[in-house]
ROGURO-881643 format. One line per 10 residues: their letters; for each residue x, y, z of N, C-alpha, C. Coordinates in steps of 0.1 Angstrom, whole numbers, plus 5000, padded with zeros to 4 digits. Each point is the difference from the previous one (the first is absolute). Layout:
// residues N
a	X:Y:Z:X:Y:Z:X:Y:Z  ...
***
This chain:
// residues 379
msdffpqnik	4227:8856:6648:5001:4997:4988:5001:5014:4992  4995:5016:5004:4999:5008:4992:5013:5007:5002  5009:4992:5006:5013:5006:4998:5009:4996:4987  4992:4985:4996:5008:4998:4987:4997:5005:4986  4982:5006:5000:4996:5000:4994:4998:5013:4994  5003:5009:4986:4996:5012:4998:4988:5006:5003  4992:5011:5000:4986:5001:5007:4995:5009:4987  5010:5007:4992:4995:5008:4986:5002:4991:4989  4989:4990:4997:5000:4993:4988:4988:5001:4994  5001:4990:4986:4993:5002:4993:5000:4980:4997
qigdidedlk	4988:4999:4994:5002:4984:4998:4992:4998:4983  5008:4993:4993:5000:4996:4991:4994:4985:4997  4988:4999:4999:4996:4985:4998:4999:4992:5013  5001:4989:5001:5002:4994:5014:5012:4995:5003  4998:4997:5015:5013:5000:5006:5001:4978:4998  5010:4996:4998:5002:4990:4997:5007:4996:5013  4990:4984:5003:5006:4993:5012:5019:4995:5002  5000:4996:4981:5017:4995:5001:5007:5008:5007  5002:5015:4991:5009:5014:5008:4990:5012:4996  5003:5009:5011:4992:5011:5001:5014:5007:4998
iylednvfny	4997:5011:4987:5009:5008:4993:4997:5013:5004  5010:5008:5007:5000:5012:5002:5010:5010:4987  4998:5008:4987:5007:5009:5000:5004:5015:4999  5006:5007:5003:5005:5014:5002:4994:5010:4988  4995:5006:5002:4991:5012:4991:5013:5002:4992  5014:5009:5008:5010:5004:4986:5004:4989:4993  5001:4986:5003:5010:4988:4995:4989:4998:4986  4985:4999:5001:4988:4998:4993:5001:5009:4985  5002:5017:5007:5002:5011:4986:5013:4996:4996  5005:4999:5006:5017:5000:4986:4999:4989:4997
lfeysqkagy	4996:4987:5005:4998:4989:4990:4995:5001:4986  4987:5008:5002:4993:5003:4990:5002:5012:4993  5006:5009:5007:5004:5010:4988:5013:4994:4993  5012:4990:5008:5004:4998:4991:4997:4990:4988  4990:4992:5002:4992:4990:4991:4994:5011:4985  4996:5007:5004:4989:5010:4993:5013:5007:4988  5009:5008:5009:5009:5007:4991:5009:4992:4993  4999:4984:5002:5005:4995:4990:4994:4992:4988  4989:5005:5002:4994:5002:4983:4993:4981:4998  5002:4999:4992:4998:4983:4993:5014:4995:5006
eerialllgk	5010:5004:5003:5011:4991:5006:4996:4994:5015  5008:4987:4996:4998:4993:5017:5007:5004:5008  4997:5000:5015:5010:5007:5009:5001:4989:5010  5009:4999:5014:4998:4990:5007:5006:5012:5011  5000:4994:5016:5008:5006:5012:4995:4991:5012  5012:5001:5007:5001:4991:5012:4989:5007:5010  4991:4989:5007:4994:5008:5012:5005:4996:5013  5001:5009:5008:5004:4999:5011:4994:5003:5012  5004:4996:5014:4992:5000:5013:5002:4994:5008  4990:4993:5009:4998:4996:5015:4992:4986:4996
kmkiegrnvv	5003:4991:5006:4988:4984:5004:4999:5002:5013  4989:4996:5002:4995:4998:5014:4987:4989:5001  5000:4993:5011:4991:4994:5001:4994:5004:5019  4988:5002:4994:4990:5005:5012:4991:4997:5003  4997:4994:5014:4987:4991:5001:5002:4989:4989  5009:4997:5001:5000:4983:4989:4996:5002:4984  4999:5017:5000:4997:4999:4984:5013:5007:4993  5006:4994:4988:5008:5009:4996:4999:5012:4991  5009:5013:5006:4995:5013:4994:5011:5004:4993  5003:5002:4990:5009:5010:4991:4998:5013:4999
fiegailgky	5012:5010:5006:4999:5017:4995:5007:5001:4988  4998:5008:4992:5010:5002:4986:5003:5015:5001  5011:5002:5007:5003:5013:5005:5009:5008:4991  5003:4994:4987:5012:5006:4992:4999:4991:4986  5010:5005:4988:5002:4996:4988:5010:5003:4994  5009:4997:4993:5009:5000:4995:4997:4994:4984  5004:5013:4991:4997:4998:4987:5008:4991:4995  4996:4993:4990:5011:4990:4993:5003:5004:4991  5012:5011:4996:5006:5008:4989:5013:4990:4993  5002:4994:5011:5009:4986:4995:4995:4988:4995
aeelnnilip	4989:5002:5002:4994:4984:4992:5003:4997:4987  5000:4987:4997:5004:4991:4988:4989:4994:4996  4996:4995:4984:4995:4993:4997:5001:4987:4996  4990:4988:5005:5000:4991:4996:4984:4991:4994  5007:4995:4992:4984:4992:4996:4992:5010:5000  4997:5011:4995:4992:5009:4995:4992:5008:5019  5009:4997:5007:4997:5006:5011:5014:5006:5006  4996:5009:5010:5010:5011:5005:4999:4994:5013  5017:4997:5005:5002:4995:5016:5010:5012:5004  5000:4998:5012:5013:5008:5009:5015:4993:4993
seetesyake	5012:5009:4996:5012:4998:4995:5011:4997:5016  5007:4993:5001:5013:5000:5010:4999:5015:5006  5001:5007:4990:5003:5018:5003:4987:5001:5008  4988:4995:4996:4986:5010:5006:5005:4992:5014  5001:4985:5003:5003:4998:5017:5008:5005:5008  5012:5007:4991:5007:4998:5007:4999:5020:5005  4993:5005:4993:4992:5015:5000:4993:5001:5010  4992:4989:5000:4991:4996:5013:5003:4998:5013  5010:4992:5002:5007:4996:5010:5008:5011:5006  5007:5012:4991:5005:5012:5006:4990:5012:5005
qlginfrgme	4989:4997:4992:4983:5011:5006:4997:4995:5010  4998:4983:5002:4997:5000:5018:5009:5002:5007  5011:5000:4999:5014:5008:5010:4999:5016:5001  4993:5006:4991:5005:5013:5003:4981:5007:5002  4989:4998:4991:4984:5007:4998:4997:4989:5011  4997:4988:4996:4992:4995:5007:5005:4986:5012  5005:5003:5012:5007:4994:5007:4985:4995:5008  5003:4988:4999:4989:4990:5010:4988:4996:4990  5004:5000:4985:4992:4994:4995:5006:4987:4987  4992:4997:4993:5004:4990:4993:4991:4996:4990
ivglmqsqpg	5002:4990:4985:4997:5004:4992:4989:4987:4999  4986:5008:5001:4988:4992:5003:4994:4996:4988  5004:5008:4990:4992:4995:4985:5003:5005:4986  4994:4997:4993:5002:5010:4987:4992:5004:4989  5002:5011:4999:4991:5009:4988:5001:5000:4988  4990:4994:4992:5002:4999:4987:4990:5010:4991  5003:5007:4989:4987:5007:4993:4998:4993:4991  4988:4999:4992:4997:4994:4987:4990:5007:4991  5003:5013:4995:4989:5006:4994:4994:4993:4992  4985:5001:4997:4991:4995:4990:4996:4989:5011
ygvylnpsyr	5006:4992:5008:4997:4989:5000:4992:4995:5015  4996:5011:5003:4995:4997:5015:5005:4994:5010  4992:4992:5009:5008:4996:5010:5003:4985:5000  5001:4996:4988:5002:4984:4994:5013:4996:5005  5001:4986:5008:5010:5001:5003:5013:4989:4990  5007:5004:4997:5009:4997:4986:5008:4988:5004  5002:4987:4993:5004:4989:5006:5010:5000:4999  5010:5007:4995:5013:5005:5002:5003:5005:5014  4992:5011:5004:5008:5002:5012:4996:4993:5013  4986:4995:4997:4996:4986:5009:5014:4996:5003
symnqnfkkk	5005:4992:4985:5012:4990:5004:5008:5004:5007  5005:5019:4998:5013:5002:5008:4997:5002:5011  4990:5005:5006:4993:5003:5013:5003:4983:5009  4997:4992:4992:5001:4986:5008:5012:4996:5004  5014:5008:4990:5009:4995:5000:5007:5006:5009  4997:5015:5000:5010:5013:5008:4991:5005:5013  4986:4999:5002:4995:5004:5009:4988:4991:5008  5009:4990:5008:4992:4989:4998:4989:5002:5019  5007:5012:5007:4992:4999:5013:4988:5002:5001  4995:5001:5010:4984:5003:5001:4996:5011:5000
hqvlftidpm	5010:5012:5003:4993:5015:5001:5007:5006:4992  5005:4994:4986:5006:5008:4991:4987:4999:4988  5002:5010:4997:4987:5001:4990:5005:5007:4987  4989:4999:4990:5002:5005:4985:4989:5011:4998  5002:5013:5001:4993:5012:4991:4999:5003:4991  4991:4996:4992:4993:5004:4983:4996:5014:5001  5005:5007:4988:4991:5012:4999:4996:5002:4988  4988:5003:4993:5001:5005:4985:4998:5011:5000  5011:5009:4999:4998:5018:4997:4990:5004:4989  4996:4993:4989:4992:5006:4994:4985:4998:5002
ekskafyird	4997:4984:5005:4989:4999:5005:4994:5006:5015  5010:5006:5004:5004:5003:5016:4992:4993:5009  5011:4981:4999:4993:4988:5006:5010:4995:5014  5000:4998:5008:5010:4993:5009:4996:4989:5006  5008:4989:5004:4995:4988:5005:5015:4995:5007  4995:4996:5013:5015:4991:5007:4995:4986:4997  5013:4992:5000:4995:4985:4997:5013:4996:5012  4990:4992:5008:5008:4991:5013:5004:4985:4999  5000:4997:5010:5002:4987:5000:4992:4991:5009  4992:4991:4996:4988:4990:5007:5006:4993:5011
degelkeakg	4999:4989:5007:5003:4993:5007:5006:4990:4999  5000:4995:4984:5005:4991:4988:5010:5008:5000  5002:5012:4999:5014:5007:4994:5002:5007:4989  4986:4997:4992:5001:5003:4987:4989:5017:5000  5003:5008:4988:4999:5010:4999:4986:5005:4992  4993:5006:5010:4988:5007:4997:4993:5010:5001  4992:5006:4996:4997:5016:4998:4994:4999:5014  5007:5014:5009:4992:5002:5017:4988:5007:4996  4991:5001:5004:4983:5003:5002:5003:5018:5002  5012:5006:5006:4998:5010:5002:5015:5008:5007
fiiyyeknnq	5000:5011:5005:5016:5004:5008:4991:5013:5004  5009:5007:5010:4996:5012:5007:5011:5009:4997  4994:5011:4996:5014:5015:4998:4999:5008:5015  5011:4999:5007:5001:5009:5007:5009:5014:4999  4994:5007:5012:5004:5018:4992:5012:5006:5015  5008:4992:5001:5007:5005:5012:5015:5004:4992  5007:5012:5006:5007:5006:4994:5017:4995:5001  5005:4993:4989:5010:4984:5002:5015:5013:4994  5006:5005:5011:5009:5012:4997:5012:4993:4991  5000:4985:4999:5013:4993:4996:4997:4998:4983
mveyiqenpv	4991:4999:4995:4991:4999:4987:5002:5013:4993  4991:5009:5012:5002:5016:4996:5011:5003:4992  5013:5002:5010:5014:5000:4997:5006:4985:4987  4992:4999:4999:5004:4988:4986:4992:5005:4987  4992:5005:5003:4991:5003:4990:5010:5015:4991  4999:5009:5013:5009:5011:4998:5014:5004:4991  5002:4983:5006:5016:5002:4993:5000:4991:4987  4991:4992:4997:4996:4995:4989:4986:5001:4988  5000:5009:4999:4985:5005:4993:4998:4992:4988  4987:4997:4996:4997:4991:4992:5005:5004:4984
deelkqikql	4998:5011:4997:5006:5005:4985:5016:4997:5001  5006:5003:5013:5019:4997:4994:5002:4987:5002  4990:4991:5007:5004:4985:5003:4993:4996:4982  4992:5005:4994:4998:4994:4985:5012:5003:4993  5005:5014:5002:5009:5005:4989:5013:4987:5000  5004:4999:5014:5012:4993:5001:4996:4983:4993  4990:4998:5001:4999:4988:4998:5005:4996:4986  5011:4986:4996:5007:5000:4990:4989:4989:4992  5005:4997:4989:4993:4993:4992:5003:4986:5004  4989:4992:5003:5003:4987:5001:5005:4993:4994
kpvklktske	5004:4986:5008:5011:4994:4993:4992:4986:5006  5005:4990:4989:4993:4984:5005:5016:4993:5005  4990:4996:5014:5011:4992:5006:5005:4991:4995  5016:4997:5003:5006:4990:4998:4998:4989:5011  4996:4990:4999:5004:4992:5008:5012:4986:5000  5005:5003:5008:5011:4991:5000:5000:4985:5006  4995:4999:5012:5003:4990:5008:4986:4991:5004  5001:4990:5001:4987:4992:4997:4992:5005:5013  5009:5005:5013:4990:5003:5016:4993:5013:4989  5006:5010:4993:4994:5012:4995:4989:5003:4992
kskyteenye	4997:4984:4991:4993:4992:4994:4988:5001:5008  5005:4993:5008:4986:4993:5010:4991:5012:5009  5013:5013:5000:4992:5009:5008:4993:5006:4990  5001:5005:4988:4995:5009:4992:4990:4995:4986  5002:4987:4998:4995:4995:4986:4984:4998:5009  4990:4996:4985:4990:4994:5007:4996:4987:5000  5009:4991:5004:4996:4989:5003:4989:4991:5005  4998:4988:4999:4987:4995:5008:5004:5003:5016  4994:5000:5006:5004:4998:5016:4982:4995:5009  5008:4993:5009:4987:4996:5008:5000:5006:5011
dkkgtkklnp	4988:4999:5002:4994:5003:5015:4999:4992:5016  4997:5005:5007:5006:4994:5012:4993:4983:5000  4989:4999:4990:4992:4989:5001:5010:4982:4988  5012:5013:4991:5004:4993:4996:4998:5002:4986  4985:5005:4995:4994:5000:4987:5007:5011:4992  5002:4994:4989:5010:5009:4989:4991:5010:4996  5003:5011:4994:4996:5013:4999:5003:5004:4989  4994:5001:4991:5010:5007:4984:4999:5012:4998  5007:5011:5003:5001:5015:4997:5003:5004:4985  4991:5002:4992:5002:4999:4984:5003:5020:4998
kidiksqskt	5011:4999:4988:5010:5011:4998:4987:5007:4992  4995:5015:5006:4995:5009:4994:5007:5014:4993  5003:5002:4987:5008:5016:4999:4990:5010:5002  5002:5011:5011:4994:5008:5004:4999:5011:4993  5015:4999:4989:5003:5012:4991:4991:4994:4990  5000:4995:4994:4995:4995:4987:4982:4999:5003  4999:4997:5005:4983:5001:5008:4995:5018:4996  5009:5004:5008:4994:5015:5005:5007:5010:4984  5004:4992:4992:5002:5008:4980:4988:4993:4996  4997:4991:5000:4985:4994:4998:4990:5009:5003
inllvtmcav	4997:5004:5015:4987:5002:5004:5005:5016:4997  5014:5009:4996:4998:5013:4998:4996:4998:4982  5005:4990:4992:4996:4996:4988:4986:5006:4998  4993:4992:5007:4986:4996:4999:4993:5008:5004  5004:5008:5012:4993:5016:5002:5001:5006:4991  5010:5010:4989:5003:5005:4991:4990:4990:4992  4998:4993:4995:4993:4999:4989:4984:4999:5002  4995:4998:5010:4989:5004:5007:4995:5013:4997  5011:5009:5006:4998:5011:5001:4997:5008:4984  5011:4993:4989:4999:5004:4986:4984:4993:4997
vvvisfvlag	4997:4991:5003:4987:4993:4993:4989:5010:5011  5003:5008:5005:4986:5006:5009:5003:5015:4994  5010:5004:4994:5005:5011:4993:4987:5002:4988  5004:4986:4989:4997:4995:4993:4984:5001:4996  4994:4997:5014:4986:4997:4998:4997:5010:5003  5004:5014:5005:4994:5010:5002:5001:5005:4989  5013:5003:4987:4997:5009:4997:4987:4991:4987  5001:4989:5002:4988:4993:4987:4986:5005:5006  5002:4999:5012:4983:5003:5004:4999:5015:5001  5010:5012:5001:4996:5010:4994:4993:5002:4984
alirseerlq	5010:4993:4995:4996:5001:4981:4983:4995:5001  5000:4987:5005:4985:4996:4997:4988:5009:5008  5007:5008:5008:4993:5010:5007:4996:5012:4993  5015:5007:4992:4994:5007:4989:4996:4997:4987  5000:4982:4995:4993:4998:4988:4985:4998:5003  4995:4999:5014:4985:4998:5001:4998:5014:5000  5004:5015:5004:4995:5005:5002:4998:5009:4986  5009:4997:4990:5001:5005:4983:4984:4994:5000  5000:4988:5001:4984:4993:4995:4988:5004:5005  5001:5003:5014:4992:5004:5004:4995:5017:4993
alerdmqtit	5010:5007:5000:5002:5015:4992:4994:4998:4986  5006:4987:4994:4993:4999:4985:4984:4996:4998  4998:4993:5012:4983:5000:5000:4993:5006:5001  5004:5014:5010:4994:5009:5007:5003:5008:4984  5006:5003:4994:5001:5007:4985:4988:4996:4991  4999:4982:4996:4990:4998:4991:4990:4999:5007  4996:5001:5013:4989:5000:5007:4995:5017:4993  5010:5008:5004:4993:5020:4998:4999:4997:4984  5010:4994:4993:4995:5001:4982:4986:4994:5000  5001:4988:5003:4985:4993:4993:4984:5009:5008
tahislvqsl	5004:5008:5011:4991:5009:5008:4998:5012:4989  5011:5005:4994:5000:5013:4996:4990:4995:4984  5002:4986:4996:4999:4999:4987:4981:4997:5001  4997:4997:5009:4986:4996:5004:4997:5013:4999  5004:5010:5010:4995:5010:4998:4997:5010:4988  5010:4996:4993:5004:5007:4987:4987:4995:4990  5001:4985:4999:4987:4996:4990:4986:5003:5006  4998:5005:5013:4986:5007:5007:5001:5012:4995  5011:5009:5004:4998:5013:4993:4995:5000:4984  5005:4990:4994:5001:4999:4981:4986:4997:5002
qatqeafafm	4994:4991:5003:4984:4995:5003:4991:5011:5000  5004:5010:5010:4992:5007:5005:4998:5012:4988  5012:5006:4999:5002:5010:4991:4990:4995:4985  5007:4989:4995:4989:4999:4991:4988:4995:5002  4992:4998:5010:4984:4997:5004:4997:5015:4998  5004:5009:5007:5001:5017:5002:4996:5007:4983  5011:4990:4993:5003:5011:4985:4990:4999:4989  4994:4978:5004:4994:4994:4993:4985:5009:5005  4995:5007:5008:4986:5003:5009:5003:5013:4995  5003:5008:4997:5007:5013:4998:4993:5002:4989
hgeiirdatl	5005:4988:4991:4998:5003:4983:4988:4995:4998  4991:4994:5010:4986:4990:4996:5005:4987:4995  5012:4998:5004:5007:4981:4993:4993:4990:5011  4999:4987:4998:4999:4994:5006:5008:4985:4999  5008:4997:5009:5011:4989:5004:4995:4990:5001  5002:4986:4992:4996:4987:4998:5011:4993:4993  4999:4988:5005:5009:4988:4995:5011:5003:5009  4999:5007:5009:5019:4999:5011:5006:4989:4997  5014:4997:5000:5007:4992:5002:5007:5002:5013  4993:4984:5005:5006:5004:5018:5011:4992:5002
ietdgqalai	5009:5004:5006:5014:4992:5011:5000:5000:5009  5010:4991:5009:4994:4998:5012:5019:5005:5009  5002:5008:5004:5009:5004:5009:5001:4998:5015  5007:4992:5008:4998:4997:5014:4986:4995:5002  4990:4995:4993:4985:4997:5004:4996:5012:4999  5002:5011:4989:4994:5011:4999:4996:5002:4988  4986:4996:4995:4998:5002:4983:4999:5017:5000  5005:5001:4986:5001:5015:4996:5001:4998:4986  4991:5017:4994:4995:4995:4989:5011:5010:4989  5005:4998:4990:5011:5004:4993:4996:5000:4985
npqiihesqa	5002:5009:4989:5000:5001:4988:4983:4997:4997  4992:5006:5006:4987:5002:5000:4996:5006:4987  4986:4992:4992:4999:5004:4987:4993:5009:4999  5004:5008:4995:4988:5010:5002:4992:5005:4984  4985:5002:5008:4989:5002:4985:4994:5011:5004  5005:5011:4990:4991:5008:4996:4987:5000:4996  4994:5011:5007:4982:5002:4994:4997:4995:4988  5008:5008:4990:5001:4998:4983:5003:4985:5000  5010:4993:5002:4997:4989:5001:4990:4989:5005  4992:5003:5011:4990:4992:5002:4989:4991:4991
ppaqmpiass	4997:4992:5000:4993:4994:4991:4984:5004:4998  4999:5004:4988:4986:5005:5000:4991:4991:5004  4982:5005:5008:4993:4994:5005:4995:4994:4988  4995:4991:5002:4991:4990:4991:4989:5011:4994  4990:5002:5008:4988:5009:4997:5004:5017:5006  4999:5010:4986:4999:5010:5008:4988:5004:5005  5000:5011:5014:4990:5005:5006:4998:5014:5002  4992:5004:4997:4995:5016:4999:4999:5005:5014  5010:5012:4999:5003:5007:5012:4988:5011:5000  4998:5004:5010:4994:5013:5004:5005:5010:5011
qtyivqpgds	5010:4998:5010:5005:5004:5011:5013:4993:5003  5011:5012:5005:5010:4994:5006:4998:5006:5015  5012:4988:5007:5003:5004:5016:5013:4997:5004  5004:5010:5009:5015:4999:5006:4999:4990:5013  5009:4986:4996:4999:4997:5010:5005:5005:5017  4996:5001:5009:5003:5000:5012:5006:4992:5013  5006:5006:5007:5007:4988:5011:4990:4993:5004  5004:4986:5000:4985:4988:5007:4993:4997:4990  5002:5006:4988:4988:4997:4992:5003:4984:4992  4993:4991:4997:5001:4990:4992:4989:4999:4986
lisisnmffg	5004:4991:4994:4987:5001:4983:4984:4997:5011  5002:4992:5010:4989:4989:5002:4991:5014:5012  5009:5013:5002:4995:5010:5008:4991:5010:4993  5012:5004:4986:4994:5008:4992:4992:4994:4993  4997:4988:4993:4989:4996:4995:4985:4999:5009  5002:4997:5015:4986:5001:5006:4997:5018:5003  5011:5006:4999:5000:5019:4997:4987:4999:4993  5008:4996:4984:4994:5009:4988:4987:4993:4996  4997:4985:5001:4994:4992:4995:4993:4993:5008  5002:4997:5015:4990:4997:5008:5003:4985:4994
enriydimai	5009:4996:4998:5001:4985:4993:5015:4993:4998  5003:4992:4998:5012:4992:4999:5001:5002:4982  5009:5013:4996:5002:5000:4987:5017:5003:4998  5008:4992:5005:5016:5001:5003:5002:4997:4985  4996:4988:4994:5006:4994:4992:4998:5008:4988  4989:5009:4996:4998:5012:4990:5011:5011:5003  5000:5005:5016:5013:5010:4999:5013:4998:4998  5000:4983:5002:5014:4999:4996:5001:4998:4983  4989:4993:4993:5005:5003:4992:4997:5012:4992  4993:5008:5001:5002:5019:4995:5020:5005:5005
nelqdphtif	4999:4996:5008:5013:5005:5002:5012:4993:5001  4996:4985:4991:5015:4989:4996:5005:4996:5011  4993:5000:5009:5006:4992:5016:5004:4981:4999  5009:4999:5002:5002:4985:5002:4999:4993:5016  5000:5014:5009:5000:4988:5012:4989:5011:5010  4989:5000:5007:4990:5010:5007:5014:5005:5011  5010:4998:5003:5007:5003:5012:5010:5012:4993  5001:5003:4989:5013:5010:4995:4994:5016:5005  4988:5000:5000:4998:5014:5001:5008:5005:5014  5005:5014:4994:5002:5009:5016:4998:5012:4998
agmllvlpe	5000:5003:5013:4999:5016:4999:4998:5012:4994  4992:5007:4990:5004:5011:4991:4998:4994:4987  4993:4985:4998:5006:4997:4990:4985:5005:4991  5000:5000:4989:4989:5007:4990:4988:4987:4998  4992:4997:5005:4992:4991:4993:4985:5006:4988  4999:4990:4990:4990:5002:4993:4987:4992:5003  4988:5007:5003:4988:4986:5002:4993:4999:4991  4993:4994:5000:4988:4992:4990:4989:5009:5001  4996:5004:4989:4985:5001:5002:4991:4993:5012
***
């Protein structure tokens, strides 16, 4: 058994019971490069290899690939033309002796590993053998999958496959003679297939077919190019929307920053206004005390919860109302720090005579005296 199966391998997914697939590493890389460099254009290639049955199990070795540079377009899918088939037979006799066509590679950028019903129909008409497979590649998503036939002959996605790393001189020589870049340059503009006979139509068209049970299978047409254009348009529109969203978000952020700056400036101005009013009040009070004045009936305003005195009415001593009863005076006293009328009264008279002191000094409030003030004391 070890004589048939390669030793240096990499398993992708699980091994399917219906068909065990071995894909040579050079073939895999060649097909993937071919799909990627074609961009959003769909491409096909013929898969070459050998079928074997080992211990009652179906095995296929994919050892080579021929690019479909002579492909034709039919019902929005690519198919090998007669020229492609002739070229493949020629290569089988020169570079790939002992091999046969074991399947088809189809690249579909942007569609993942979805099985296009049109390709299903084509495979059912032209690749009916148990070991013939469809290898689907999406170079944009870097996804790949094999489709094989189940016991009923219906195509299904294989659970996995095996990549093996054994040098295949035939494939190496073919790659050297047919580099991907040169092959892509030689691909001409695809032309629609012109079907002439009913035999050709039954071979290539997407008509209903019957499986082995006789059940009718309907294969709807899918316009791959139209869908691809639609997807590209949607992607472009989404990109534009994203750019506009970023611009609007930036504008909103800048507006919010300007509002925050304005709010900070207003707060600074308000704080400065409060400080100015407080400084003015303190200056007026100090000026009044220096000139023996009394502040009364101050008008109050409220700013940010703080009561401030502005525009106080200053009453000079000459404007104070005269006492009702003149009291004779015999001495004077200069107020010291910490003095009050009650302490001064007790100091000189030993009793409370603050009203006599207020009357002779024409004071309206017993708390308006200050250090350095000259008081006239009654007899």
